[in-house]
C-alpha positions in Angstrom: -33.2 54.1 154.6 -29.9 52.1 154.6 -30.2 48.9 156.5 -27.0 48.6 158.7 -24.6 46.1 157.4 -21.8 46.6 159.9 -22.6 46.0 163.6 -20.9 45.9 167.1 -19.1 42.7 167.8 -20.9 40.1 170.0 -18.3 40.9 172.8 -19.1 44.6 172.7 -22.8 44.1 172.7 -22.5 41.6 175.6 -20.5 44.2 177.6 -23.2 46.8 176.8 -26.0 44.4 178.0 -24.2 43.8 181.3 -23.3 47.4 181.9 -19.5 46.7 181.8 -18.6 49.2 179.1 -16.8 52.5 179.0 -19.2 55.5 179.0 -18.1 56.7 175.5 -18.5 53.2 174.0 -21.9 53.0 175.7 -23.2 56.1 173.9 -21.8 55.0 170.6 -23.5 51.5 170.8 -26.8 53.1 172.1 -26.8 55.4 169.0 -26.4 52.4 166.7 -29.2 50.5 168.4 -31.7 53.3 167.5 -31.5 52.2 163.8 -30.6 48.6 164.0 -33.4 46.1 164.6 -31.0 43.1 164.3 -28.8 44.4 167.1 -31.9 45.2 169.2 -33.0 41.6 169.0 -29.5 40.3 169.8 -29.4 42.7 172.8 -32.7 41.4 174.1 -31.4 37.8 174.0 -28.2 38.9 175.8 -30.1 40.7 178.5 -32.3 37.7 179.0 -29.3 35.5 179.4 -27.7 38.0 181.8 -30.8 38.1 183.9 -31.0 34.3 184.1 -27.3 34.2 185.2 -27.8 36.8 187.9 -30.9 34.9 189.2 -28.8 31.8 189.5 -26.2 33.4 191.8 -26.4 32.6 195.5 -27.7 35.3 197.7 -25.0 37.5 199.4 -25.4 39.9 202.3 -25.3 43.6 201.5 -22.7 45.8 203.2 -24.2 47.9 206.0 -23.9 51.2 204.2 -24.8 49.9 200.7 -28.3 51.4 200.6 -27.1 54.8 201.8 -24.3 54.8 199.3 -26.7 54.0 196.5 -29.2 56.7 197.5 -26.4 59.3 197.7 -25.2 58.4 194.2 -28.8 58.7 192.9 -29.2 62.1 194.5 -25.9 63.2 193.0 -27.0 62.2 189.6 -30.4 63.8 189.9 -28.8 67.1 190.9 -26.9 67.4 187.6 -28.7 69.7 185.2 -29.8 68.0 182.0 -28.6 69.8 178.8 -31.3 71.5 176.8 -32.5 69.2 174.1 -31.3 69.9 170.6 -32.4 68.1 167.4 -29.4 69.3 165.2 -25.8 70.1 165.5 -25.0 72.4 162.6 -26.8 70.7 159.7 -26.5 67.3 161.2 -29.8 65.8 162.6 -29.2 64.3 166.0 -30.7 60.9 166.9 -32.6 60.7 170.2 -29.5 59.3 172.1 -27.6 62.6 171.4 -30.4 65.2 171.8 -29.6 65.8 175.5 -25.9 65.5 175.1 -23.8 68.6 175.7 -21.4 69.3 172.8 -18.5 71.8 172.9 -18.5 74.5 170.2 -17.6 73.1 166.8 -13.9 73.4 165.8 -13.4 74.1 162.2 -10.4 72.3 160.6 -11.2 73.3 157.0 -14.3 74.6 155.2 -17.2 72.2 155.9 -14.8 70.0 158.0 -15.4 70.3 161.7 -15.4 68.4 165.0 -17.5 68.8 168.1 -16.4 67.0 171.3 -18.9 65.8 173.9 -18.5 68.1 176.8 -17.8 65.6 179.6 -14.8 64.6 181.7 -12.6 62.0 180.0 -13.1 58.7 181.7 -10.9 55.7 181.5 -8.9 57.4 178.7 -12.0 57.5 176.4 -13.3 60.5 174.5 -16.2 60.9 172.1 -16.9 63.4 169.4 -19.0 64.1 166.3 -17.0 64.6 163.0 -18.5 66.2 159.9 -16.8 66.1 156.5 -17.9 67.3 153.1 -18.6 65.1 150.1 -15.5 63.6 148.5 -13.1 64.7 151.2 -10.1 62.5 151.8 -9.1 62.6 155.5 -5.5 62.3 156.5 -4.2 58.7 157.0 -3.8 57.9 160.6 -3.4 55.1 163.2 -5.0 54.5 166.5 -3.1 53.8 169.7 -6.3 52.4 171.3 -9.7 51.1 170.1 -12.0 53.2 168.0 -15.8 52.8 167.6 -17.6 54.7 164.8 -21.4 55.1 164.3 -22.2 56.6 161.0 -25.0 59.2 161.4 -25.4 60.6 157.9 -23.8 60.0 154.5 -21.2 57.4 153.8 -17.4 56.9 153.6 -14.9 54.4 152.2 -12.1 52.8 154.3 -11.4 49.1 153.9 -15.1 49.0 152.6 -18.1 51.3 152.3 -20.0 52.3 155.4 -23.2 54.2 155.4 -25.7 55.7 157.8 -26.5 53.3 160.6 -23.3 51.2 160.2 -21.0 50.6 163.2 -17.3 50.2 162.7 -15.0 48.7 165.4 -11.2 49.1 165.0 -8.7 47.7 167.4 -5.8 49.6 168.9 -2.8 49.7 166.5 -5.0 49.8 163.4 -4.5 52.4 160.6 -6.6 53.6 157.7 -7.4 56.4 155.3 -11.0 57.5 155.0 -12.6 59.1 152.0 -16.1 60.6 152.2 -18.6 59.4 149.5 -19.1 61.9 146.6 -22.9 61.7 147.1 -22.9 64.1 150.1 -21.3 65.0 153.4 -20.8 62.5 156.2 -21.2 62.8 159.9 -20.0 60.2 162.4 -20.1 59.7 166.2 -16.7 58.5 167.2 -15.5 57.0 170.5 -11.8 56.3 170.9 -9.3 55.6 173.5 -5.8 57.1 173.2 -4.5 59.6 170.7 -4.5 59.4 166.9 -1.1 59.3 165.2 -0.4 61.3 162.0 2.6 63.0 160.7 3.8 66.4 159.2 1.1 68.9 158.2 -1.7 66.5 159.4 -0.8 66.8 163.0 -3.4 69.6 163.4 -6.0 67.0 162.5 -4.9 64.5 165.1 -4.5 67.3 167.7 -8.1 68.6 167.1 -9.5 65.1 167.5 -7.5 64.3 170.6 -8.5 67.4 172.7 
């Protein structure tokens, strides 16, 4: 198995540890953590530091309705039906973090090139989807108006460097790149992004499909 060589930034992992992270980014980081022992160790250290900091804070009185509000929120969450577990999406094996996630039907862009969005309300402008591309496919060049997080599930691709299964790629808003799938086999990635992709001409269908 490929040992991940690209990881979430310290800032992103710290936000994950503290819980101050958008839902789509949370799922992407959680998926990476399943295969990355190094980030698991870093996370444990951050969580210990976070707990120490919280314990050092002075006590503060709770609002009179705080407990009732919390119980109501927990009851609301418990009432939501959990999606039926699935171990694959198409021919892509799903990690444990995605097996209870509801995906919309796959949308085919070309033969063997498809996208499946997570079926959840868009929050804070973020969306998350699984993109599958065949071996050797060169995807349209595009730019991102917001940040993008990519967790490679299977296969590999080339952008500014080579990324393989388990790797985590963080791109800031305003970045642009062209992606080419490795010739060894197809590639599937879990992608969380904020804002629309920008392409031009005949490639607008590609950006539209990913921005739904």
